[in-house]
matplotlib code that plots the C-alpha trace (Angstrom):
import matplotlib.pyplot as plt

x = [70.1, 69.7, 68.7, 71.6, 69.7, 69.5, 67.6, 64.8, 62.8, 60.1, 59.9, 57.8, 56.2, 58.5, 59.1, 59.7, 62.2, 60.6, 62.3, 61.9, 58.6, 57.5, 57.1, 58.4, 61.2, 58.6, 56.6, 59.5, 61.0, 57.8, 57.6, 60.5, 59.9, 56.7, 59.0, 61.2, 58.3, 57.1, 60.9, 61.6, 64.9, 65.8, 63.0, 63.6, 67.1, 66.3, 64.1, 66.6, 69.2, 66.8, 66.3, 69.9, 70.9, 68.8, 68.6, 71.7, 73.1, 70.0, 70.4, 67.1, 67.5, 70.6, 69.0, 65.9, 67.1, 69.9, 67.4, 64.8, 67.7, 69.2, 65.9, 65.1, 68.5, 70.0, 73.5, 75.3, 73.2, 73.9, 77.2, 76.6, 74.3, 75.1, 79.1, 79.5, 77.3, 77.8, 79.6, 79.5, 79.6, 76.9, 74.5, 75.1, 75.7, 72.5, 73.4, 77.0, 76.0, 73.8, 76.8, 79.2, 76.8, 76.7, 80.6, 80.6, 78.3, 80.4, 83.5, 85.2, 86.9, 89.0, 86.1, 83.8, 87.2, 87.4, 83.3, 83.8, 86.9, 84.2, 81.3, 84.2, 85.6, 81.7, 82.5, 78.8, 79.1, 75.7, 77.2, 80.6, 79.1, 77.6, 80.5, 82.8, 80.9, 81.2, 84.9, 85.0, 83.4, 85.7, 88.7, 87.0, 86.4, 90.3, 91.4, 89.4, 90.5, 94.4, 93.9, 92.6, 89.4, 86.5, 83.7, 81.0, 78.4, 75.0, 75.2, 74.7, 76.5, 79.9, 82.6, 82.9, 85.3, 85.1, 85.3, 83.0, 82.4, 78.6, 77.1, 73.9, 70.9, 69.1, 65.4, 64.1, 60.3, 59.5, 60.5, 64.4, 63.0, 60.4, 63.4, 63.3, 59.9, 58.1, 56.1, 54.6, 51.3, 49.4, 52.7, 52.4, 49.1, 47.8, 48.7, 45.6, 44.0, 45.7, 48.7, 51.0, 54.4, 57.3, 60.9, 63.2, 66.9, 70.3, 71.2, 74.4, 77.1, 78.0, 81.3, 82.9, 84.8, 83.9, 86.9, 87.4, 89.3, 86.9, 84.0, 86.2, 86.0, 83.2, 80.4, 80.0, 77.3, 76.8, 76.9, 74.0, 71.7, 72.3, 70.6, 68.6, 66.6, 65.4, 64.5, 62.8, 60.5, 59.3, 58.8, 56.5, 54.7, 54.4, 52.2, 49.6, 46.4, 47.7, 51.2, 53.8, 57.1, 60.9, 64.2, 66.9, 70.8, 73.9, 76.7, 79.6, 80.6, 79.4, 82.3, 80.7, 78.6, 78.8, 78.7, 77.3, 79.5, 76.6, 72.8, 71.6, 71.7, 68.8, 70.1, 70.1, 66.5, 65.6, 67.7, 65.8, 62.5, 63.3, 64.6, 61.4, 58.7, 55.7, 57.8, 57.4, 55.1, 57.3, 61.2, 62.8, 66.4, 68.3, 71.6, 73.0, 75.6, 77.3, 79.3, 80.2, 77.3, 74.9, 72.9, 71.2, 68.7, 67.5, 65.1, 63.4, 60.2, 60.6, 57.3, 58.1, 55.4, 56.6, 60.0, 59.8, 60.8, 57.9, 58.8, 62.1, 62.4, 64.9, 65.7, 68.4, 68.9, 71.6, 71.9, 69.3, 67.0, 67.0, 64.3, 61.8, 62.8, 62.9, 59.2, 57.8, 59.5, 58.0, 54.8, 55.2, 56.3, 53.2, 51.0, 52.0, 51.7, 48.3, 49.1, 45.9, 46.3, 45.5, 42.1, 42.5, 43.2, 45.4, 48.8, 50.6, 49.8, 52.7, 54.2, 57.7, 59.8, 60.3, 64.1, 64.0, 67.6, 68.5, 66.1, 67.0, 70.7, 69.9, 67.9, 71.0, 72.7, 70.1, 70.3, 74.0, 73.4, 70.8, 73.1, 75.9, 73.3, 72.6, 76.3, 75.6, 78.7, 81.4, 82.1, 84.9, 82.3, 80.0, 79.4, 77.7, 78.5, 77.8, 77.1, 74.4, 72.6, 72.8, 70.9, 68.5, 68.0, 66.9, 64.4, 62.8, 61.2, 58.6, 58.4, 57.1, 58.9, 62.3, 61.6, 61.5, 64.4, 66.3, 65.2, 66.8, 69.8, 70.6, 69.5, 71.7, 74.6, 74.8, 74.3, 77.2, 79.4, 79.9, 81.0, 78.6, 75.8, 72.6, 71.5, 67.6, 67.0, 63.3, 60.8, 57.7, 55.2, 53.2, 51.9, 53.9, 57.5, 56.7, 56.3, 59.1, 61.4, 60.2, 60.4, 63.9, 65.0, 66.0]
y = [-147.4, -146.4, -142.8, -140.5, -139.6, -140.4, -143.6, -143.8, -146.9, -147.9, -150.9, -153.7, -155.6, -158.1, -158.9, -155.7, -155.7, -153.8, -150.7, -148.1, -148.3, -151.2, -149.7, -151.6, -150.5, -149.5, -147.6, -145.6, -144.9, -144.0, -141.4, -140.2, -139.3, -137.7, -135.6, -134.5, -133.4, -131.2, -130.1, -131.3, -132.5, -133.2, -135.3, -137.5, -137.7, -139.0, -141.8, -142.7, -143.2, -145.3, -147.5, -147.7, -148.5, -151.9, -152.4, -150.6, -153.7, -154.0, -152.9, -151.9, -149.6, -147.9, -147.3, -145.9, -143.5, -142.4, -142.0, -140.1, -138.0, -137.0, -136.1, -133.8, -132.3, -133.6, -134.3, -134.2, -136.4, -139.1, -138.8, -138.8, -141.6, -144.0, -144.1, -145.5, -148.4, -148.6, -151.9, -152.4, -155.9, -156.0, -153.6, -153.4, -150.5, -148.3, -146.9, -146.2, -144.4, -142.2, -141.8, -141.2, -138.3, -137.0, -136.9, -134.6, -132.4, -131.2, -131.5, -134.5, -135.9, -138.5, -139.8, -140.2, -141.3, -144.4, -145.2, -145.4, -148.1, -149.9, -149.8, -150.8, -153.5, -155.3, -155.9, -155.6, -154.9, -152.8, -150.3, -149.5, -146.9, -144.5, -145.7, -144.2, -141.0, -140.3, -141.2, -138.2, -136.2, -136.5, -135.7, -132.4, -131.6, -132.2, -130.5, -127.3, -127.5, -127.5, -124.3, -122.8, -122.6, -125.0, -126.9, -125.0, -125.4, -123.8, -126.0, -123.6, -126.3, -125.0, -124.3, -120.7, -118.8, -120.7, -119.1, -121.0, -120.9, -121.2, -123.0, -120.9, -122.4, -120.2, -121.1, -120.0, -119.4, -118.9, -120.2, -118.7, -117.5, -115.2, -113.2, -109.6, -110.6, -109.1, -106.8, -108.5, -109.7, -113.0, -115.6, -116.9, -118.4, -116.9, -118.3, -118.3, -120.5, -123.0, -124.7, -128.0, -126.3, -128.5, -127.9, -129.5, -130.0, -129.6, -133.0, -134.8, -135.9, -139.3, -141.1, -137.1, -136.7, -132.9, -130.9, -127.6, -126.9, -128.2, -126.4, -123.3, -124.0, -122.8, -125.3, -128.1, -130.2, -132.4, -129.3, -127.6, -130.9, -131.0, -127.5, -127.8, -130.7, -129.4, -125.8, -127.8, -130.3, -127.1, -125.4, -128.1, -128.1, -124.3, -124.5, -126.4, -125.7, -127.2, -126.4, -123.8, -125.0, -123.8, -124.8, -124.7, -124.9, -124.1, -121.3, -120.9, -117.5, -115.7, -117.0, -120.3, -123.3, -126.0, -129.3, -132.2, -135.6, -137.2, -136.9, -134.2, -135.0, -134.1, -131.0, -129.4, -130.4, -128.8, -125.5, -125.1, -125.9, -123.7, -120.8, -121.0, -118.7, -120.6, -123.8, -126.8, -129.8, -132.0, -131.8, -133.8, -134.6, -137.0, -137.8, -137.9, -140.3, -140.6, -143.8, -143.0, -142.1, -143.4, -141.5, -142.4, -140.1, -141.0, -138.4, -139.0, -137.3, -136.6, -135.5, -132.7, -133.4, -136.9, -136.4, -139.6, -140.9, -141.6, -142.7, -143.2, -142.9, -144.1, -143.0, -144.3, -142.8, -142.5, -139.5, -141.3, -141.9, -139.1, -137.1, -139.6, -141.2, -137.7, -136.6, -139.9, -139.6, -136.1, -137.2, -140.0, -137.2, -135.0, -138.3, -139.2, -135.9, -135.6, -132.5, -130.8, -127.8, -124.6, -123.1, -122.1, -118.5, -118.3, -117.8, -120.2, -123.9, -125.9, -127.8, -129.1, -128.9, -131.9, -131.4, -131.9, -132.8, -130.1, -127.3, -128.7, -128.0, -124.9, -124.1, -124.4, -122.4, -119.8, -119.5, -119.0, -116.1, -115.1, -115.5, -113.4, -110.1, -110.4, -110.9, -114.1, -115.6, -113.9, -113.1, -116.1, -118.3, -117.4, -119.5, -120.1, -123.0, -122.2, -125.4, -125.7, -122.4, -123.3, -126.6, -124.4, -122.2, -125.4, -126.5, -122.7, -123.3, -125.5, -124.3, -121.5, -122.2, -122.8, -119.5, -117.7, -119.5, -118.4, -115.1, -114.9, -116.6, -113.8, -111.2, -111.8, -113.1, -109.7, -107.7, -109.6, -109.6, -113.3, -115.0, -117.9, -115.8, -117.6, -116.2, -115.8, -117.8, -118.9, -118.8, -119.9, -117.7, -116.8, -113.7, -114.3, -115.0, -111.6, -109.7, -111.5, -110.2, -106.8, -106.6, -107.5, -105.3, -108.4]
z = [-50.5, -46.7, -45.7, -45.1, -42.2, -38.9, -38.5, -35.9, -36.2, -34.3, -32.1, -33.0, -29.8, -28.2, -24.8, -22.3, -20.0, -17.2, -16.3, -13.3, -11.7, -13.3, -17.1, -19.8, -22.2, -24.8, -23.0, -21.3, -24.7, -25.9, -22.8, -23.8, -26.9, -26.4, -24.0, -26.9, -28.7, -26.0, -25.8, -22.7, -23.1, -19.2, -19.0, -22.4, -20.7, -17.2, -18.9, -21.4, -18.4, -17.0, -19.8, -20.3, -16.8, -17.6, -21.3, -22.9, -24.5, -26.7, -30.4, -30.7, -27.8, -29.0, -32.3, -31.2, -28.9, -30.9, -33.7, -31.9, -30.2, -33.8, -35.4, -32.6, -32.7, -29.4, -31.1, -27.9, -25.6, -28.3, -27.9, -24.1, -23.8, -26.9, -27.0, -23.6, -24.7, -28.3, -29.6, -33.5, -33.6, -31.1, -31.9, -35.6, -38.2, -37.7, -34.4, -35.5, -38.1, -35.9, -33.5, -36.4, -37.6, -34.0, -34.1, -37.5, -36.1, -33.1, -35.2, -33.4, -36.6, -34.5, -32.8, -36.0, -37.9, -35.2, -35.6, -39.1, -39.1, -36.8, -39.2, -42.2, -40.1, -40.1, -43.5, -44.7, -48.7, -48.7, -46.9, -48.3, -50.9, -47.9, -45.6, -48.3, -48.9, -44.8, -45.4, -48.3, -45.3, -42.8, -45.2, -46.1, -43.2, -41.8, -45.1, -44.3, -40.8, -41.8, -43.7, -40.8, -41.2, -39.5, -41.5, -42.6, -40.1, -39.0, -35.5, -32.3, -30.3, -31.5, -28.7, -27.6, -29.6, -32.4, -35.7, -38.1, -41.9, -42.7, -45.0, -46.5, -47.4, -50.4, -50.6, -54.6, -53.9, -57.5, -61.0, -61.8, -65.5, -63.4, -61.6, -63.9, -65.2, -61.9, -64.0, -66.5, -65.3, -65.4, -65.5, -62.3, -60.6, -57.8, -54.2, -52.1, -49.4, -47.6, -49.1, -48.6, -48.2, -49.9, -50.6, -52.5, -51.6, -53.3, -54.4, -53.1, -55.4, -54.7, -55.9, -56.6, -53.4, -53.9, -51.7, -50.7, -53.8, -56.2, -55.0, -55.4, -59.2, -61.7, -61.8, -64.1, -65.6, -62.5, -60.2, -62.4, -62.1, -58.9, -58.4, -61.3, -60.8, -57.1, -59.3, -62.0, -59.6, -57.2, -60.7, -61.3, -58.0, -58.0, -61.2, -59.4, -56.9, -53.7, -53.0, -52.2, -53.3, -53.0, -53.8, -51.8, -52.6, -50.5, -50.6, -48.6, -47.7, -51.2, -52.4, -54.3, -53.9, -51.4, -52.6, -50.4, -50.6, -48.9, -48.7, -46.2, -42.6, -40.4, -39.1, -43.0, -42.9, -39.6, -40.9, -43.8, -41.7, -39.2, -41.7, -43.8, -43.2, -42.5, -41.8, -44.3, -44.3, -46.7, -47.8, -50.8, -50.1, -52.4, -54.5, -58.1, -59.4, -62.9, -64.0, -67.4, -69.7, -66.9, -64.1, -61.1, -59.2, -55.6, -54.1, -51.0, -49.4, -45.6, -43.6, -41.3, -38.7, -38.1, -39.0, -41.4, -44.9, -46.6, -50.3, -51.9, -56.0, -58.0, -61.8, -64.2, -67.4, -70.2, -72.5, -75.2, -72.3, -70.2, -71.4, -71.4, -68.5, -66.6, -68.2, -67.1, -63.5, -63.2, -63.9, -61.3, -58.6, -59.5, -59.5, -56.1, -54.8, -56.2, -57.7, -59.8, -62.0, -61.3, -62.8, -66.5, -66.8, -63.6, -65.1, -67.6, -67.8, -67.2, -69.7, -69.5, -72.7, -75.0, -74.6, -70.6, -69.5, -70.9, -69.8, -66.2, -66.6, -68.2, -64.7, -62.8, -65.2, -64.8, -61.2, -61.0, -63.5, -61.0, -57.7, -60.0, -60.2, -56.7, -55.5, -53.7, -56.2, -57.4, -61.1, -61.1, -60.3, -63.4, -66.7, -69.2, -71.8, -75.2, -76.1, -73.6, -74.3, -78.2, -77.2, -75.4, -78.0, -80.4, -77.7, -76.8, -80.7, -79.0, -75.3, -73.6, -70.6, -72.4, -74.4, -71.3, -69.5, -72.4, -72.8, -68.6, -69.5, -72.4, -70.5, -67.3, -69.6, -71.5, -68.1, -66.6, -69.4, -69.9, -73.0, -74.3, -74.5, -76.7, -80.4, -80.3, -83.4, -82.6, -79.6, -79.0, -80.4, -77.2, -75.7, -72.6, -74.7, -76.7, -73.7, -71.8, -74.8, -74.9, -71.3, -71.3, -74.0, -76.3]

ax = plt.figure().add_subplot(projection="3d")
ax.plot(x, y, z, "-o")
ax.set_aspect("equal")
plt.show()
């Protein structure tokens, strides 16, 4: 699968066409890229216009310019420079996808649909999945506009006087079960010295065609997993010596969660980077798909400094293989990120539960109840499935982390008056669990 974000490949050495002043195309593109990095947008635009005047028919030139403008947040400039030159048959799909995303960002749905139709006409089977995702996004935006609302956005380029519905990216910087246990010492490792900062974004749900109507329904299993997986991975890196990690999820107007039909675009990543105190070094984005009993997770690692995709992971599982496969993937990701345990005696030792699939989904449920208490979500959105709570209750007997999560779920469910609150059967017999149980009054 291709990255969902703006595509900006670096041009391989080739014959350079002379541009203004005798400089080659590659040199002028590099100068423009450096101007963008220095926030000299006008200078970059002047350079791009020079290149396009002589080499505007080259596919590699168009995809590079559109990609560099996209990752720099120059959405309207993509439309201004690229749209007059773009021909789908000649220039291919990469530039078209960048142009399509630019039209979506400024909410020009008619132009976005036109470019999408051109891309479908290329008859590229490997692109169909992604193009159908864009089709779903356009349909959702049209639905929202038909109801008198604009599509949720954080773009500063909205037309004057437009009333926007905003998508808020909410960052969770500690394990979700820790909230409410702040008075218990020794649960979390101290975060001192220089650390790499990494965020895990909410997963897109592919193939489900989330709509404005479906988003207003209480969350379901896939919704919990789309948020629980980032919470789990953030938790795994949190209990390490070299990382500060957060999980980021999307809500809309404190009314309901936002569901992504396609993987995060660059503007989502940049919004998260710009609103995270201290910035970020890495961002993980991705998507989840379910077909019958088969699940597939695609996770992408983005390096923020160079704004490039460094690694893509693909994980597939069934109900029978979920725990083992997810545990292996978690270990693979921690090894790739060169995670080292924090020193002994400084917080809990990270040990994911054996029933990892249930634990991940329960993290998503725990986030929902936490948001309910904080009035980020209304009461109508709060649900704790009894079957999930029962499975977590069984897992808690052998897992300190599952026990802490179960205690938090039970305490919040009771305070919120929710049905489905689990019974405390057996918990891990550790001092931390005993203190948490007493501290929560259970």
